[in-house]
C-alpha positions as a printed Julia matrix, in Angstrom:
276×3 Matrix{Float64}:
 -19.11  -73.25   -6.54
 -16.06  -74.9    -8.11
 -16.42  -78.4    -9.53
 -13.73  -80.77  -10.78
 -14.93  -83.57  -13.04
 -12.47  -86.42  -13.64
  -9.52  -84.04  -13.91
  -6.03  -85.35  -14.65
  -2.73  -83.59  -15.24
   0.38  -85.08  -16.81
   3.37  -82.79  -17.24
   5.63  -82.88  -20.32
   8.28  -84.92  -18.45
   5.71  -87.68  -17.94
   4.92  -86.91  -14.3
   1.25  -87.61  -13.6
   0.57  -85.09  -10.84
  -3.21  -85.54  -10.68
  -5.17  -88.62  -11.74
  -8.97  -88.64  -12.21
  -9.76  -86.04   -9.55
 -13.41  -85.13   -8.89
 -14.67  -82.77   -6.18
 -17.24  -80.03   -5.6
 -15.94  -77.06   -3.57
 -18.83  -75.2    -1.91
 -19.29  -71.45   -2.15
 -18.48  -69.01    0.65
 -16.58  -71.54    2.73
 -12.91  -72.33    3.25
 -11.79  -75.63    1.72
  -8.28  -76.76    2.63
  -6.23  -79.24    0.61
  -3.66  -80.96    2.79
  -1.16  -83.7     2.12
   2.52  -84.47    1.92
   4.78  -83.21   -0.85
   3.94  -84.64   -4.26
   0.27  -85.3    -3.57
  -0.87  -82.85   -6.27
  -2.51  -80.26   -4.02
  -0.64  -77.31   -5.53
  -1.39  -78.47   -9.08
  -5.09  -78.77   -8.25
  -5.12  -75.24   -6.82
  -3.36  -73.75   -9.84
  -5.74  -75.4   -12.27
  -8.57  -73.26  -10.86
  -7.1   -70.06  -12.32
  -5.5   -71.81  -15.29
  -1.91  -71.28  -14.2
  -1.9   -74.99  -15.03
  -4.3   -76.5   -17.55
  -5.59  -80.06  -17.04
  -4.64  -82.8   -19.49
  -8.17  -84.16  -19.33
 -11.45  -83.6   -17.51
 -13.19  -80.31  -16.84
 -13.36  -77.61  -14.18
 -16.4   -75.39  -13.76
 -16.9   -72.22  -11.76
 -20.66  -72.11  -11.34
 -21.89  -72.72  -14.9
 -18.68  -71.68  -16.67
 -16.29  -74.25  -18.07
 -13.03  -72.43  -17.38
 -11.35  -73.93  -20.45
 -13.58  -71.63  -22.52
 -12.49  -68.5   -20.62
  -9.53  -66.27  -21.4
  -6.85  -67.18  -18.8
  -5.8   -63.57  -18.12
  -9.39  -62.41  -17.65
 -10.07  -65.4   -15.39
  -7.03  -64.69  -13.21
  -7.99  -61.06  -12.77
 -11.29  -62.06  -11.21
  -9.77  -64.62   -8.84
  -7.62  -63.57   -5.88
  -4.3   -65.37   -5.48
  -2.01  -65.33   -2.44
   1.26  -67.24   -2.55
   4.06  -68.17   -0.2
   6.63  -65.38    0.28
   3.89  -62.9    -0.74
   5.16  -62.5    -4.33
   5.11  -58.7    -4.09
   6.68  -56.56   -6.79
   9.86  -55.25   -5.09
  10.04  -52.01   -7.11
   6.51  -50.93   -6.21
   5.24  -49.48   -2.96
   2.72  -51.28   -0.79
  -0.18  -49.2    -2.08
   0.84  -49.76   -5.69
   1.23  -53.5    -5.12
  -2.31  -53.72   -3.77
  -3.71  -51.51   -6.53
  -1.95  -53.36   -9.39
  -4.74  -55.63  -10.61
  -7.6   -53.1   -10.24
  -5.6   -50.62  -12.33
  -4.96  -53.32  -14.94
  -8.72  -53.84  -15.18
  -9.34  -50.14  -15.8
  -9.82  -48.64  -12.34
  -8.39  -45.11  -12.11
  -5.29  -44.71   -9.95
  -6.94  -42.44   -7.38
  -9.85  -44.82   -6.85
  -7.55  -47.87   -6.79
  -5.34  -46.23   -4.16
  -8.33  -45.28   -2.02
  -9.59  -48.87   -2.13
  -6.07  -50.14   -1.38
  -5.93  -48.08    1.81
  -9.23  -49.58    2.92
  -7.83  -53.04    2.26
  -4.83  -52.27    4.46
  -7.37  -51.63    7.22
  -9.1   -54.93    6.4
  -5.9   -56.98    6.79
  -4.79  -55.14    9.91
  -1.97  -53.0     8.49
  -1.24  -49.4     9.43
  -1.85  -47.01    6.53
   1.51  -45.42    7.34
   3.09  -48.42    5.58
   1.4   -47.59    2.27
   4.39  -45.83    0.73
   7.03  -48.29    1.89
   8.58  -50.92   -0.34
   8.32  -54.68    0.37
  11.95  -54.89    1.52
  11.11  -52.4     4.29
   8.43  -54.7     5.74
   8.61  -57.73    8.01
   7.67  -61.14    6.62
   4.28  -61.02    8.33
   3.57  -57.54    6.99
   4.46  -58.68    3.48
   2.03  -61.59    3.74
  -0.74  -59.23    4.88
  -0.04  -57.04    1.85
  -0.25  -60.19   -0.27
  -3.69  -60.97    1.18
  -4.8   -57.37    0.56
  -3.65  -57.63   -3.05
  -5.54  -60.9    -3.43
  -8.72  -59.17   -2.23
  -8.21  -56.04   -4.32
 -10.68  -56.92   -7.1
 -13.25  -58.13   -4.54
 -13.07  -61.68   -5.91
 -15.63  -64.35   -5.15
 -12.77  -66.88   -5.08
  -9.49  -66.53   -3.18
  -6.72  -69.08   -3.8
  -4.07  -69.37   -1.08
  -0.95  -71.37   -1.92
   0.78  -72.17    1.4
   0.68  -68.44    2.21
   1.92  -68.69    5.8
   4.61  -71.34    5.35
   7.59  -68.99    5.26
   6.99  -66.99    8.45
   7.86  -67.83   12.04
   5.33  -69.7    14.23
   4.15  -66.64   16.19
   3.51  -64.59   13.04
   1.89  -67.61   11.43
  -0.63  -67.89   14.26
  -1.38  -64.17   13.97
  -1.96  -64.48   10.21
  -4.19  -67.52   10.69
  -6.37  -65.62   13.15
  -6.43  -62.63   10.8
  -7.65  -64.85    7.95
 -10.41  -66.28   10.17
 -11.49  -62.73   11.02
 -11.46  -61.63    7.38
 -13.43  -64.69    6.27
 -16.05  -64.18    8.97
 -16.53  -60.67    7.59
 -16.27  -61.26    3.82
 -17.39  -64.9     3.34
 -15.3   -65.66    0.25
 -14.88  -69.03   -1.42
 -11.35  -69.77   -0.2
  -9.25  -72.66   -1.47
  -6.21  -73.06    0.78
  -3.21  -75.38    0.34
  -1.04  -76.48    3.26
   1.02  -79.43    4.44
   0.17  -78.63    8.08
  -2.84  -80.61    9.35
  -3.28  -78.36   12.4
  -3.51  -75.32   10.11
  -6.0   -77.21    7.93
  -8.22  -78.03   10.92
  -8.02  -74.47   12.24
  -8.9   -72.7     8.98
 -10.99  -75.17    7.04
 -14.75  -75.51    7.0
 -13.92  -78.49    4.78
 -10.65  -80.42    4.7
  -9.54  -82.65    1.83
  -6.71  -85.07    2.63
  -4.81  -86.16   -0.46
  -2.46  -88.97   -1.41
  -0.08  -88.97   -4.37
  -1.79  -88.27   -7.66
  -4.49  -86.14   -6.04
  -6.29  -89.19   -4.69
  -8.83  -88.12   -2.06
  -8.37  -90.25    1.04
 -10.99  -88.39    3.05
 -12.97  -85.16    2.74
 -15.15  -83.65    5.43
 -15.28  -81.22    8.3
 -12.41  -81.22   10.81
 -14.76  -82.8    13.38
 -15.72  -85.61   11.0
 -12.12  -86.41   10.13
 -10.84  -86.27   13.69
 -13.62  -88.39   15.16
 -13.93  -90.86   12.29
 -10.75  -91.16   10.2
 -11.38  -93.13    7.03
  -8.39  -95.45    7.37
  -5.02  -95.94    9.04
  -3.35  -93.47    6.64
  -5.7   -90.68    7.75
  -5.44  -91.64   11.41
  -1.66  -91.47   11.17
  -1.68  -88.25    9.15
  -3.94  -86.37   11.58
  -2.22  -87.85   14.63
  -5.23  -89.81   15.85
  -3.34  -93.12   15.95
  -1.7   -94.17   19.19
  -3.65  -91.47   21.02
  -1.51  -88.57   19.8
  -4.53  -86.25   19.85
  -6.02  -87.59   23.08
  -6.53  -84.83   25.64
  -7.25  -84.97   29.34
  -7.81  -82.58   32.22
  -5.8   -82.07   35.38
  -5.32  -79.37   37.98
  -2.07  -77.4    38.13
  -1.52  -74.55   40.6
  -5.24  -74.38   41.26
  -6.21  -74.14   37.57
  -7.75  -76.73   35.25
  -5.44  -77.43   32.34
  -5.74  -79.51   29.16
  -2.95  -82.06   28.78
  -1.94  -83.86   25.58
  -0.93  -87.5    25.23
   2.71  -86.7    26.09
   1.72  -85.07   29.37
   2.41  -81.55   28.15
  -0.02  -78.75   28.91
  -1.89  -77.83   25.73
  -4.14  -75.13   27.18
  -5.84  -73.65   30.21
  -9.59  -73.85   30.82
 -11.25  -70.54   31.51
 -13.87  -70.69   34.26
 -17.41  -70.18   33.03
 -20.15  -68.28   34.86
 -21.75  -71.59   35.82
 -18.6   -72.9    37.49
 -18.63  -72.88   41.26
 -16.57  -70.1    42.81
């Protein structure tokens, strides 16, 4: 469990990125911070592993006040996946994944063996292990980034807009891969995005933020969609003016789901109870 207690952050230039932020992030679930640029979501994420230290307030991981922990030691026990993967270009895939375990004292042979297993976990062919990042596609690089984030078997995995730089098809594939991995590993994932559809797809809990890290609404996707807290949330999630209203119609003998613009959003699969 991660708890923020009245946390604020003011940067040296006077920018107050986060103001009096309090939240409890539950264990073994995916919590997604979502909001427009400048709402403080990235700063909040980076305070968890002390890449950014708060100006006031406290952050606890279980019973530990993280301000009392060595930042380097803390970061090595928390997985971190960033946009554009952040891989070391001069190291092979297997060495990128094995970097942190080897820094913590794991022998190279054991770290490489575990790295190969992690390539399996994230859906990458082991034949890519000895390639360099520049020889991989964007989606493959992001999968290596996820594998590296999981390399020390962390309880907490921070994901800083990890799928924002890839094309829509690859992004959907990576989203589904993350759902599969989470169903298997049940980590405490804190995910940052500006995409509300991605937030609703991935999040067990979604936290919608305004500027300064102000929580406008926090809850499950169902709760937010069916009961937006105010007009700002309704507009942000697309619930105002019926943008998320769906209906059914028949096209070419099949039942399809249609959005508010009249475009087909999906096709209903017949169930065993449907009449033939």
